[in-house]
All heavy atoms as TSV, in Angstrom:
chain	resi	resn	atom	element	x	y	z
A	1	MET	N	N	-71.340	-17.676	54.346
A	1	MET	CA	C	-70.349	-16.983	55.146
A	1	MET	C	C	-70.931	-16.466	56.458
A	1	MET	O	O	-70.263	-16.394	57.446
A	1	MET	CB	C	-69.750	-15.825	54.340
A	1	MET	CG	C	-68.687	-15.070	55.109
A	1	MET	SD	S	-67.648	-14.123	54.021
A	1	MET	CE	C	-67.872	-12.514	54.674
A	2	ALA	N	N	-72.214	-16.086	56.478
A	2	ALA	CA	C	-72.815	-15.525	57.687
A	2	ALA	C	C	-72.728	-16.473	58.872
A	2	ALA	O	O	-72.612	-16.046	60.001
A	2	ALA	CB	C	-74.266	-15.142	57.425
A	3	GLY	N	N	-72.781	-17.777	58.608
A	3	GLY	CA	C	-72.684	-18.742	59.689
A	3	GLY	C	C	-71.297	-18.803	60.309
A	3	GLY	O	O	-71.135	-19.272	61.414
A	4	GLN	N	N	-70.284	-18.342	59.587
A	4	GLN	CA	C	-68.910	-18.383	60.059
A	4	GLN	C	C	-68.496	-17.126	60.809
A	4	GLN	O	O	-67.439	-17.082	61.399
A	4	GLN	CB	C	-67.963	-18.581	58.878
A	4	GLN	CG	C	-68.229	-19.854	58.119
A	4	GLN	CD	C	-67.434	-19.898	56.824
A	4	GLN	OE1	O	-66.719	-18.978	56.482
A	4	GLN	NE2	N	-67.567	-20.987	56.102
A	5	ILE	N	N	-69.308	-16.111	60.798
A	5	ILE	CA	C	-68.970	-14.837	61.432
A	5	ILE	C	C	-69.205	-14.943	62.938
A	5	ILE	O	O	-70.268	-15.366	63.379
A	5	ILE	CB	C	-69.796	-13.683	60.833
A	5	ILE	CG1	C	-69.463	-13.536	59.352
A	5	ILE	CG2	C	-69.531	-12.394	61.588
A	5	ILE	CD1	C	-70.335	-12.535	58.634
A	6	ARG	N	N	-68.199	-14.543	63.712
A	6	ARG	CA	C	-68.320	-14.537	65.175
A	6	ARG	C	C	-68.472	-13.095	65.636
A	6	ARG	O	O	-67.507	-12.346	65.666
A	6	ARG	CB	C	-67.092	-15.173	65.808
A	6	ARG	CG	C	-67.006	-16.669	65.488
A	6	ARG	CD	C	-65.967	-17.355	66.301
A	6	ARG	NE	N	-66.347	-17.220	67.715
A	6	ARG	CZ	C	-65.526	-17.417	68.717
A	6	ARG	NH1	N	-64.277	-17.746	68.511
A	6	ARG	NH2	N	-65.928	-17.288	69.965
A	7	TRP	N	N	-69.687	-12.707	65.963
A	7	TRP	CA	C	-69.980	-11.347	66.403
A	7	TRP	C	C	-69.578	-11.187	67.863
A	7	TRP	O	O	-69.732	-12.091	68.664
A	7	TRP	CB	C	-71.468	-11.041	66.223
A	7	TRP	CG	C	-71.848	-10.961	64.776
A	7	TRP	CD1	C	-72.418	-11.946	64.027
A	7	TRP	CD2	C	-71.650	-9.860	63.910
A	7	TRP	NE1	N	-72.598	-11.512	62.752
A	7	TRP	CE2	C	-72.140	-10.239	62.639
A	7	TRP	CE3	C	-71.119	-8.578	64.064
A	7	TRP	CZ2	C	-72.108	-9.380	61.543
A	7	TRP	CZ3	C	-71.084	-7.730	62.968
A	7	TRP	CH2	C	-71.577	-8.125	61.728
A	8	GLN	N	N	-69.098	-10.005	68.184
A	8	GLN	CA	C	-68.673	-9.700	69.557
A	8	GLN	C	C	-69.272	-8.354	69.957
A	8	GLN	O	O	-69.308	-7.417	69.174
A	8	GLN	CB	C	-67.147	-9.624	69.616
A	8	GLN	CG	C	-66.611	-9.294	70.981
A	8	GLN	CD	C	-65.080	-9.249	70.994
A	8	GLN	OE1	O	-64.420	-9.633	70.050
A	8	GLN	NE2	N	-64.541	-8.752	72.087
A	9	LYS	N	N	-69.726	-8.301	71.207
A	9	LYS	CA	C	-70.215	-7.027	71.723
A	9	LYS	C	C	-69.422	-6.659	72.970
A	9	LYS	O	O	-68.801	-7.511	73.607
A	9	LYS	CB	C	-71.707	-7.077	72.021
A	9	LYS	CG	C	-72.121	-8.074	73.081
A	9	LYS	CD	C	-73.633	-8.057	73.246
A	9	LYS	CE	C	-74.086	-9.130	74.201
A	9	LYS	NZ	N	-75.519	-9.123	74.380
A	10	SER	N	N	-69.472	-5.416	73.321
A	10	SER	CA	C	-68.739	-4.930	74.484
A	10	SER	C	C	-69.353	-5.458	75.774
A	10	SER	O	O	-70.571	-5.601	75.891
A	10	SER	CB	C	-68.774	-3.402	74.506
A	10	SER	OG	O	-68.304	-2.910	75.739
A	11	SER	N	N	-68.504	-5.704	76.752
A	11	SER	CA	C	-69.005	-6.107	78.070
A	11	SER	C	C	-69.767	-4.961	78.731
A	11	SER	O	O	-70.532	-5.180	79.656
A	11	SER	CB	C	-67.847	-6.550	78.961
A	11	SER	OG	O	-66.922	-5.491	79.148
A	12	PHE	N	N	-69.599	-3.747	78.241
A	12	PHE	CA	C	-70.323	-2.594	78.772
A	12	PHE	C	C	-71.763	-2.527	78.269
A	12	PHE	O	O	-72.542	-1.712	78.720
A	12	PHE	CB	C	-69.604	-1.286	78.404
A	12	PHE	CG	C	-68.297	-1.110	79.106
A	12	PHE	CD1	C	-67.121	-1.505	78.499
A	12	PHE	CD2	C	-68.237	-0.552	80.368
A	12	PHE	CE1	C	-65.904	-1.344	79.136
A	12	PHE	CE2	C	-67.026	-0.391	81.016
A	12	PHE	CZ	C	-65.860	-0.794	80.404
A	13	SER	N	N	-72.135	-3.380	77.325
A	13	SER	CA	C	-73.475	-3.309	76.739
A	13	SER	C	C	-74.482	-4.193	77.459
A	13	SER	O	O	-75.573	-4.381	76.988
A	13	SER	CB	C	-73.417	-3.687	75.258
A	13	SER	OG	O	-73.011	-5.023	75.109
A	14	GLY	N	N	-74.126	-4.763	78.578
A	14	GLY	CA	C	-75.096	-5.504	79.370
A	14	GLY	C	C	-74.914	-7.000	79.347
A	14	GLY	O	O	-75.763	-7.722	79.832
A	15	GLY	N	N	-73.848	-7.479	78.755
A	15	GLY	CA	C	-73.596	-8.924	78.766
A	15	GLY	C	C	-74.672	-9.695	78.049
A	15	GLY	O	O	-75.071	-9.344	76.952
A	16	ASP	N	N	-75.202	-10.743	78.676
A	16	ASP	CA	C	-76.203	-11.607	78.046
A	16	ASP	C	C	-77.624	-11.274	78.476
A	16	ASP	O	O	-78.495	-12.129	78.462
A	16	ASP	CB	C	-75.904	-13.073	78.387
A	16	ASP	CG	C	-74.629	-13.549	77.727
A	16	ASP	OD1	O	-74.325	-13.061	76.631
A	16	ASP	OD2	O	-73.939	-14.400	78.306
A	17	THR	N	N	-77.880	-10.037	78.827
A	17	THR	CA	C	-79.228	-9.650	79.272
A	17	THR	C	C	-80.095	-9.204	78.102
A	17	THR	O	O	-81.113	-8.566	78.302
A	17	THR	CB	C	-79.153	-8.527	80.326
A	17	THR	OG1	O	-78.492	-7.397	79.749
A	17	THR	CG2	C	-78.420	-9.002	81.570
A	18	ASN	N	N	-79.674	-9.534	76.857
A	18	ASN	CA	C	-80.433	-9.219	75.646
A	18	ASN	C	C	-80.644	-7.736	75.420
A	18	ASN	O	O	-81.597	-7.340	74.777
A	18	ASN	CB	C	-81.775	-9.963	75.644
A	18	ASN	CG	C	-81.584	-11.447	75.539
A	18	ASN	OD1	O	-80.653	-11.919	74.895
A	18	ASN	ND2	N	-82.449	-12.199	76.176
A	19	GLN	N	N	-79.772	-6.899	75.959
A	19	GLN	CA	C	-79.852	-5.479	75.679
A	19	GLN	C	C	-79.330	-5.233	74.273
A	19	GLN	O	O	-78.379	-5.855	73.828
A	19	GLN	CB	C	-79.038	-4.672	76.691
A	19	GLN	CG	C	-79.605	-4.719	78.082
A	19	GLN	CD	C	-78.824	-3.821	79.031
A	19	GLN	OE1	O	-77.877	-3.175	78.645
A	19	GLN	NE2	N	-79.244	-3.783	80.266
A	20	ASP	N	N	-79.969	-4.298	73.568
A	20	ASP	CA	C	-79.513	-3.962	72.233
A	20	ASP	C	C	-78.136	-3.321	72.313
A	20	ASP	O	O	-77.851	-2.554	73.234
A	20	ASP	CB	C	-80.492	-3.004	71.568
A	20	ASP	CG	C	-81.851	-3.660	71.344
A	20	ASP	OD1	O	-81.893	-4.898	71.247
A	20	ASP	OD2	O	-82.834	-2.932	71.256
A	21	CYS	N	N	-77.291	-3.641	71.352
A	21	CYS	CA	C	-75.936	-3.119	71.376
A	21	CYS	C	C	-75.322	-3.169	69.990
A	21	CYS	O	O	-75.875	-3.756	69.073
A	21	CYS	CB	C	-75.083	-3.916	72.352
A	21	CYS	SG	S	-74.964	-5.653	71.881
A	22	VAL	N	N	-74.169	-2.559	69.863
A	22	VAL	CA	C	-73.384	-2.627	68.642
A	22	VAL	C	C	-72.493	-3.860	68.732
A	22	VAL	O	O	-71.900	-4.129	69.772
A	22	VAL	CB	C	-72.542	-1.349	68.467
A	22	VAL	CG1	C	-71.624	-1.458	67.270
A	22	VAL	CG2	C	-73.442	-0.133	68.341
A	23	GLU	N	N	-72.419	-4.606	67.642
A	23	GLU	CA	C	-71.597	-5.805	67.588
A	23	GLU	C	C	-70.581	-5.667	66.461
A	23	GLU	O	O	-70.874	-5.052	65.434
A	23	GLU	CB	C	-72.459	-7.042	67.335
A	23	GLU	CG	C	-73.503	-7.275	68.398
A	23	GLU	CD	C	-74.444	-8.414	68.059
A	23	GLU	OE1	O	-74.870	-8.524	66.887
A	23	GLU	OE2	O	-74.754	-9.187	68.970
A	24	LEU	N	N	-69.397	-6.229	66.658
A	24	LEU	CA	C	-68.356	-6.199	65.655
A	24	LEU	C	C	-67.868	-7.602	65.362
A	24	LEU	O	O	-67.929	-8.478	66.225
A	24	LEU	CB	C	-67.160	-5.359	66.132
A	24	LEU	CG	C	-67.353	-3.858	66.108
A	24	LEU	CD1	C	-67.987	-3.392	67.385
A	24	LEU	CD2	C	-66.041	-3.178	65.879
A	25	ALA	N	N	-67.353	-7.785	64.151
A	25	ALA	CA	C	-66.745	-9.045	63.750
A	25	ALA	C	C	-65.644	-8.730	62.748
A	25	ALA	O	O	-65.717	-7.741	62.021
A	25	ALA	CB	C	-67.774	-9.971	63.115
A	26	ALA	N	N	-64.628	-9.566	62.732
A	26	ALA	CA	C	-63.537	-9.404	61.771
A	26	ALA	C	C	-63.551	-10.574	60.802
A	26	ALA	O	O	-63.629	-11.732	61.212
A	26	ALA	CB	C	-62.206	-9.335	62.492
A	27	VAL	N	N	-63.500	-10.251	59.524
A	27	VAL	CA	C	-63.397	-11.256	58.476
A	27	VAL	C	C	-62.235	-10.829	57.595
A	27	VAL	O	O	-62.340	-9.854	56.847
A	27	VAL	CB	C	-64.697	-11.363	57.656
A	27	VAL	CG1	C	-64.545	-12.391	56.548
A	27	VAL	CG2	C	-65.881	-11.702	58.543
A	28	ASP	N	N	-61.125	-11.523	57.736
A	28	ASP	CA	C	-59.884	-11.150	57.055
A	28	ASP	C	C	-59.513	-9.719	57.448
A	28	ASP	O	O	-59.419	-9.421	58.620
A	28	ASP	CB	C	-60.007	-11.335	55.547
A	28	ASP	CG	C	-60.296	-12.783	55.172
A	28	ASP	OD1	O	-59.735	-13.686	55.829
A	28	ASP	OD2	O	-61.086	-13.008	54.246
A	29	GLU	N	N	-59.375	-8.828	56.492
A	29	GLU	CA	C	-58.998	-7.439	56.795
A	29	GLU	C	C	-60.200	-6.510	56.899
A	29	GLU	O	O	-60.048	-5.303	57.031
A	29	GLU	CB	C	-58.020	-6.918	55.735
A	29	GLU	CG	C	-56.677	-7.595	55.783
A	29	GLU	CD	C	-55.986	-7.436	57.139
A	29	GLU	OE1	O	-55.920	-6.303	57.651
A	29	GLU	OE2	O	-55.516	-8.452	57.691
A	30	VAL	N	N	-61.395	-7.068	56.839
A	30	VAL	CA	C	-62.621	-6.274	56.900
A	30	VAL	C	C	-63.229	-6.394	58.293
A	30	VAL	O	O	-63.289	-7.471	58.869
A	30	VAL	CB	C	-63.634	-6.759	55.839
A	30	VAL	CG1	C	-64.945	-6.013	55.951
A	30	VAL	CG2	C	-63.052	-6.618	54.445
A	31	VAL	N	N	-63.695	-5.262	58.820
A	31	VAL	CA	C	-64.406	-5.250	60.093
A	31	VAL	C	C	-65.873	-5.003	59.782
A	31	VAL	O	O	-66.218	-4.085	59.025
A	31	VAL	CB	C	-63.858	-4.156	61.033
A	31	VAL	CG1	C	-64.678	-4.099	62.317
A	31	VAL	CG2	C	-62.395	-4.402	61.342
A	32	LEU	N	N	-66.740	-5.827	60.348
A	32	LEU	CA	C	-68.181	-5.702	60.176
A	32	LEU	C	C	-68.777	-5.120	61.446
A	32	LEU	O	O	-68.377	-5.492	62.547
A	32	LEU	CB	C	-68.795	-7.070	59.888
A	32	LEU	CG	C	-68.183	-7.859	58.732
A	32	LEU	CD1	C	-68.810	-9.245	58.669
A	32	LEU	CD2	C	-68.342	-7.120	57.431
A	33	ILE	N	N	-69.751	-4.229	61.272
A	33	ILE	CA	C	-70.405	-3.576	62.411
A	33	ILE	C	C	-71.913	-3.660	62.189
A	33	ILE	O	O	-72.397	-3.410	61.088
A	33	ILE	CB	C	-69.978	-2.101	62.518
A	33	ILE	CG1	C	-68.452	-1.988	62.603
A	33	ILE	CG2	C	-70.648	-1.428	63.719
A	33	ILE	CD1	C	-67.936	-0.572	62.410
A	34	ARG	N	N	-72.643	-4.020	63.242
A	34	ARG	CA	C	-74.099	-4.061	63.155
A	34	ARG	C	C	-74.686	-3.760	64.525
A	34	ARG	O	O	-74.009	-3.810	65.540
A	34	ARG	CB	C	-74.589	-5.418	62.678
A	34	ARG	CG	C	-74.413	-6.522	63.707
A	34	ARG	CD	C	-74.923	-7.838	63.216
A	34	ARG	NE	N	-74.851	-8.863	64.272
A	34	ARG	CZ	C	-75.213	-10.112	64.117
A	34	ARG	NH1	N	-75.679	-10.522	62.948
A	34	ARG	NH2	N	-75.113	-10.968	65.114
A	35	GLU	N	N	-75.977	-3.465	64.537
A	35	GLU	CA	C	-76.707	-3.332	65.795
A	35	GLU	C	C	-77.444	-4.641	66.027
A	35	GLU	O	O	-78.001	-5.217	65.085
A	35	GLU	CB	C	-77.682	-2.165	65.724
A	35	GLU	CG	C	-76.953	-0.838	65.624
A	35	GLU	CD	C	-77.766	0.303	66.186
A	35	GLU	OE1	O	-78.634	0.062	67.034
A	35	GLU	OE2	O	-77.515	1.429	65.767
A	36	SER	N	N	-77.457	-5.109	67.254
A	36	SER	CA	C	-78.048	-6.414	67.544
A	36	SER	C	C	-79.534	-6.473	67.212
A	36	SER	O	O	-80.051	-7.530	66.867
A	36	SER	CB	C	-77.826	-6.797	69.004
A	36	SER	OG	O	-78.418	-5.841	69.859
A	37	ASP	N	N	-80.240	-5.342	67.275
A	37	ASP	CA	C	-81.660	-5.347	66.964
A	37	ASP	C	C	-81.940	-5.173	65.466
A	37	ASP	O	O	-83.081	-5.248	65.036
A	37	ASP	CB	C	-82.406	-4.296	67.786
A	37	ASP	CG	C	-81.918	-2.884	67.548
A	37	ASP	OD1	O	-80.777	-2.714	67.065
A	37	ASP	OD2	O	-82.663	-1.939	67.846
A	38	GLU	N	N	-80.898	-4.954	64.652
A	38	GLU	CA	C	-81.008	-4.860	63.194
A	38	GLU	C	C	-79.886	-5.696	62.570
A	38	GLU	O	O	-79.020	-5.168	61.867
A	38	GLU	CB	C	-80.886	-3.400	62.742
A	38	GLU	CG	C	-81.995	-2.497	63.216
A	38	GLU	CD	C	-83.284	-2.690	62.432
A	38	GLU	OE1	O	-83.259	-3.294	61.347
A	38	GLU	OE2	O	-84.325	-2.213	62.915
A	39	PRO	N	N	-79.846	-7.006	62.810
A	39	PRO	CA	C	-78.701	-7.818	62.422
A	39	PRO	C	C	-78.451	-7.934	60.916
A	39	PRO	O	O	-77.358	-8.304	60.504
A	39	PRO	CB	C	-79.009	-9.181	63.035
A	39	PRO	CG	C	-80.487	-9.205	63.173
A	39	PRO	CD	C	-80.888	-7.790	63.463
A	40	ASP	N	N	-79.435	-7.625	60.093
A	40	ASP	CA	C	-79.241	-7.726	58.643
A	40	ASP	C	C	-78.613	-6.474	58.035
A	40	ASP	O	O	-78.237	-6.484	56.867
A	40	ASP	CB	C	-80.568	-8.031	57.950
A	40	ASP	CG	C	-81.100	-9.410	58.318
A	40	ASP	OD1	O	-80.276	-10.297	58.605
A	40	ASP	OD2	O	-82.326	-9.590	58.321
A	41	GLN	N	N	-78.534	-5.398	58.801
A	41	GLN	CA	C	-77.921	-4.161	58.313
A	41	GLN	C	C	-76.484	-4.116	58.813
A	41	GLN	O	O	-76.235	-3.841	59.985
A	41	GLN	CB	C	-78.712	-2.948	58.799
A	41	GLN	CG	C	-80.116	-2.916	58.244
A	41	GLN	CD	C	-80.863	-1.668	58.670
A	41	GLN	OE1	O	-80.276	-0.670	59.039
A	41	GLN	NE2	N	-82.183	-1.744	58.619
A	42	ILE	N	N	-75.558	-4.376	57.921
A	42	ILE	CA	C	-74.152	-4.489	58.282
A	42	ILE	C	C	-73.338	-3.421	57.572
A	42	ILE	O	O	-73.482	-3.217	56.366
A	42	ILE	CB	C	-73.623	-5.899	57.920
A	42	ILE	CG1	C	-74.408	-6.967	58.687
A	42	ILE	CG2	C	-72.130	-6.002	58.182
A	42	ILE	CD1	C	-74.112	-8.382	58.252
A	43	VAL	N	N	-72.496	-2.767	58.324
A	43	VAL	CA	C	-71.560	-1.776	57.785
A	43	VAL	C	C	-70.192	-2.433	57.738
A	43	VAL	O	O	-69.789	-3.123	58.674
A	43	VAL	CB	C	-71.515	-0.512	58.684
A	43	VAL	CG1	C	-70.453	0.450	58.212
A	43	VAL	CG2	C	-72.878	0.147	58.725
A	44	ARG	N	N	-69.475	-2.212	56.650
A	44	ARG	CA	C	-68.123	-2.758	56.499
A	44	ARG	C	C	-67.115	-1.624	56.507
A	44	ARG	O	O	-67.354	-0.576	55.921
A	44	ARG	CB	C	-68.013	-3.519	55.175
A	44	ARG	CG	C	-68.813	-4.794	55.150
A	44	ARG	CD	C	-68.943	-5.338	53.737
A	44	ARG	NE	N	-69.503	-6.666	53.693
A	44	ARG	CZ	C	-70.769	-6.973	53.885
A	44	ARG	NH1	N	-71.622	-6.029	54.179
A	44	ARG	NH2	N	-71.184	-8.225	53.822
A	45	THR	N	N	-65.980	-1.867	57.146
A	45	THR	CA	C	-64.905	-0.886	57.166
A	45	THR	C	C	-63.576	-1.629	57.266
A	45	THR	O	O	-63.548	-2.840	57.452
A	45	THR	CB	C	-65.079	0.133	58.314
A	45	THR	OG1	O	-64.187	1.221	58.105
A	45	THR	CG2	C	-64.858	-0.482	59.675
A	46	SER	N	N	-62.504	-0.883	57.180
A	46	SER	CA	C	-61.183	-1.499	57.304
A	46	SER	C	C	-60.724	-1.422	58.757
A	46	SER	O	O	-61.232	-0.623	59.554
A	46	SER	CB	C	-60.173	-0.772	56.412
A	46	SER	OG	O	-59.934	0.535	56.908
A	47	ARG	N	N	-59.735	-2.232	59.085
A	47	ARG	CA	C	-59.165	-2.182	60.432
A	47	ARG	C	C	-58.543	-0.802	60.693
A	47	ARG	O	O	-58.660	-0.269	61.792
A	47	ARG	CB	C	-58.127	-3.281	60.607
A	47	ARG	CG	C	-58.732	-4.667	60.646
A	47	ARG	CD	C	-57.651	-5.739	60.718
A	47	ARG	NE	N	-58.210	-7.064	60.620
A	47	ARG	CZ	C	-58.415	-7.862	61.659
A	47	ARG	NH1	N	-58.125	-7.468	62.871
A	47	ARG	NH2	N	-58.924	-9.056	61.481
A	48	ALA	N	N	-57.905	-0.228	59.677
A	48	ALA	CA	C	-57.272	1.085	59.842
A	48	ALA	C	C	-58.306	2.169	60.136
A	48	ALA	O	O	-58.091	3.029	61.003
A	48	ALA	CB	C	-56.462	1.448	58.596
A	49	LYS	N	N	-59.423	2.148	59.444
A	49	LYS	CA	C	-60.473	3.152	59.687
A	49	LYS	C	C	-61.113	2.965	61.056
A	49	LYS	O	O	-61.406	3.941	61.746
A	49	LYS	CB	C	-61.528	3.097	58.585
A	49	LYS	CG	C	-60.999	3.605	57.256
A	49	LYS	CD	C	-62.044	3.466	56.177
A	49	LYS	CE	C	-61.487	3.901	54.836
A	49	LYS	NZ	N	-62.461	3.693	53.758
A	50	LEU	N	N	-61.333	1.711	61.458
A	50	LEU	CA	C	-61.882	1.460	62.794
A	50	LEU	C	C	-60.905	1.930	63.860
A	50	LEU	O	O	-61.303	2.532	64.859
A	50	LEU	CB	C	-62.227	-0.013	62.992
A	50	LEU	CG	C	-62.799	-0.361	64.365
A	50	LEU	CD1	C	-64.107	0.391	64.629
A	50	LEU	CD2	C	-63.000	-1.858	64.503
A	51	ARG	N	N	-59.623	1.670	63.645
A	51	ARG	CA	C	-58.600	2.110	64.604
A	51	ARG	C	C	-58.622	3.627	64.748
A	51	ARG	O	O	-58.579	4.157	65.859
A	51	ARG	CB	C	-57.211	1.644	64.167
A	51	ARG	CG	C	-56.131	2.013	65.146
A	51	ARG	CD	C	-54.765	1.497	64.678
A	51	ARG	NE	N	-53.764	1.646	65.706
A	51	ARG	CZ	C	-53.113	2.772	65.962
A	51	ARG	NH1	N	-53.350	3.856	65.253
A	51	ARG	NH2	N	-52.212	2.820	66.930
A	52	ALA	N	N	-58.710	4.357	63.644
A	52	ALA	CA	C	-58.769	5.819	63.695
A	52	ALA	C	C	-60.005	6.282	64.464
A	52	ALA	O	O	-59.931	7.217	65.269
A	52	ALA	CB	C	-58.772	6.393	62.277
A	53	PHE	N	N	-61.133	5.617	64.254
A	53	PHE	CA	C	-62.354	5.963	64.969
A	53	PHE	C	C	-62.205	5.708	66.467
A	53	PHE	O	O	-62.549	6.559	67.292
A	53	PHE	CB	C	-63.542	5.169	64.409
A	53	PHE	CG	C	-64.813	5.388	65.171
A	53	PHE	CD1	C	-65.514	6.571	65.048
A	53	PHE	CD2	C	-65.303	4.419	66.026
A	53	PHE	CE1	C	-66.685	6.782	65.768
A	53	PHE	CE2	C	-66.465	4.609	66.745
A	53	PHE	CZ	C	-67.155	5.797	66.608
A	54	VAL	N	N	-61.675	4.550	66.838
A	54	VAL	CA	C	-61.489	4.214	68.255
A	54	VAL	C	C	-60.549	5.210	68.924
A	54	VAL	O	O	-60.803	5.652	70.059
A	54	VAL	CB	C	-60.993	2.764	68.420
A	54	VAL	CG1	C	-60.550	2.482	69.840
A	54	VAL	CG2	C	-62.085	1.785	68.002
A	55	LEU	N	N	-59.485	5.586	68.248
A	55	LEU	CA	C	-58.576	6.586	68.816
A	55	LEU	C	C	-59.299	7.916	69.025
A	55	LEU	O	O	-59.085	8.589	70.036
A	55	LEU	CB	C	-57.347	6.767	67.915
A	55	LEU	CG	C	-56.382	5.581	67.888
A	55	LEU	CD1	C	-55.312	5.805	66.812
A	55	LEU	CD2	C	-55.749	5.361	69.252
A	56	GLY	N	N	-60.171	8.286	68.093
A	56	GLY	CA	C	-60.964	9.504	68.253
A	56	GLY	C	C	-61.914	9.412	69.433
A	56	GLY	O	O	-62.089	10.372	70.182
A	57	VAL	N	N	-62.533	8.247	69.620
A	57	VAL	CA	C	-63.423	8.030	70.771
A	57	VAL	C	C	-62.635	8.184	72.064
A	57	VAL	O	O	-63.050	8.876	72.990
A	57	VAL	CB	C	-64.110	6.651	70.695
A	57	VAL	CG1	C	-64.797	6.313	72.003
A	57	VAL	CG2	C	-65.095	6.612	69.543
A	58	LYS	N	N	-61.465	7.534	72.123
A	58	LYS	CA	C	-60.637	7.611	73.328
A	58	LYS	C	C	-60.169	9.024	73.609
A	58	LYS	O	O	-59.994	9.394	74.775
A	58	LYS	CB	C	-59.437	6.675	73.199
A	58	LYS	CG	C	-59.792	5.217	73.297
A	58	LYS	CD	C	-58.557	4.345	73.173
A	58	LYS	CE	C	-58.873	2.877	73.353
A	58	LYS	NZ	N	-57.659	2.042	73.283
A	59	ALA	N	N	-59.993	9.813	72.562
A	59	ALA	CA	C	-59.543	11.201	72.733
A	59	ALA	C	C	-60.691	12.145	73.070
A	59	ALA	O	O	-60.479	13.330	73.302
A	59	ALA	CB	C	-58.835	11.675	71.469
A	60	GLY	N	N	-61.925	11.633	73.097
A	60	GLY	CA	C	-63.079	12.446	73.455
A	60	GLY	C	C	-63.696	13.224	72.318
A	60	GLY	O	O	-64.553	14.079	72.521
A	61	GLU	N	N	-63.298	12.944	71.074
A	61	GLU	CA	C	-63.798	13.692	69.929
A	61	GLU	C	C	-65.302	13.534	69.691
A	61	GLU	O	O	-65.907	14.372	69.023
A	61	GLU	CB	C	-63.051	13.275	68.666
A	61	GLU	CG	C	-61.583	13.650	68.680
A	61	GLU	CD	C	-60.836	13.168	67.440
A	61	GLU	OE1	O	-61.510	12.747	66.467
A	61	GLU	OE2	O	-59.608	13.211	67.460
A	62	PHE	N	N	-65.900	12.501	70.242
A	62	PHE	CA	C	-67.321	12.234	70.003
A	62	PHE	C	C	-68.156	12.352	71.275
A	62	PHE	O	O	-69.329	11.974	71.274
A	62	PHE	CB	C	-67.491	10.836	69.379
A	62	PHE	CG	C	-66.721	10.680	68.098
A	62	PHE	CD1	C	-65.489	10.065	68.070
A	62	PHE	CD2	C	-67.240	11.183	66.910
A	62	PHE	CE1	C	-64.790	9.924	66.886
A	62	PHE	CE2	C	-66.539	11.064	65.718
A	62	PHE	CZ	C	-65.309	10.429	65.699
A	63	ASP	N	N	-67.583	12.874	72.329
A	63	ASP	CA	C	-68.303	12.984	73.601
A	63	ASP	C	C	-69.574	13.796	73.489
A	63	ASP	O	O	-70.539	13.556	74.215
A	63	ASP	CB	C	-67.408	13.595	74.679
A	63	ASP	CG	C	-66.325	12.633	75.172
A	63	ASP	OD1	O	-66.308	11.471	74.720
A	63	ASP	OD2	O	-65.501	13.064	75.995
A	64	HIS	N	N	-69.620	14.734	72.576
A	64	HIS	CA	C	-70.816	15.575	72.422
A	64	HIS	C	C	-72.009	14.788	71.890
A	64	HIS	O	O	-73.144	15.264	71.950
A	64	HIS	CB	C	-70.514	16.764	71.509
A	64	HIS	CG	C	-70.228	16.373	70.092
A	64	HIS	ND1	N	-69.012	15.826	69.711
A	64	HIS	CD2	C	-70.998	16.430	68.975
A	64	HIS	CE1	C	-69.050	15.574	68.403
A	64	HIS	NE2	N	-70.236	15.929	67.948
A	65	LEU	N	N	-71.776	13.572	71.385
A	65	LEU	CA	C	-72.866	12.769	70.847
A	65	LEU	C	C	-73.555	11.904	71.898
A	65	LEU	O	O	-74.607	11.323	71.623
A	65	LEU	CB	C	-72.329	11.860	69.728
A	65	LEU	CG	C	-71.775	12.608	68.509
A	65	LEU	CD1	C	-71.113	11.627	67.553
A	65	LEU	CD2	C	-72.864	13.394	67.815
A	66	ILE	N	N	-72.956	11.788	73.081
A	66	ILE	CA	C	-73.572	10.954	74.106
A	66	ILE	C	C	-73.983	11.761	75.315
A	66	ILE	O	O	-73.591	12.862	75.499
A	66	ILE	CB	C	-72.631	9.805	74.536
A	66	ILE	CG1	C	-71.283	10.349	75.008
A	66	ILE	CG2	C	-72.435	8.840	73.394
A	66	ILE	CD1	C	-70.376	9.310	75.616
């Protein structure tokens, strides 16, 4: 299955300059999240949970972490 996963990273992470970044992939109803420099460590979540997180990011709920 790993060969079928299409990982995507944000255009804000440096494009193809090999900068480390967070990558996401969707497999059916599961969203996979990993860091490009640790590709074997994958976190799984649902689309609904990711959506709630993204809405929180957009609302500034996590600004204190950056």
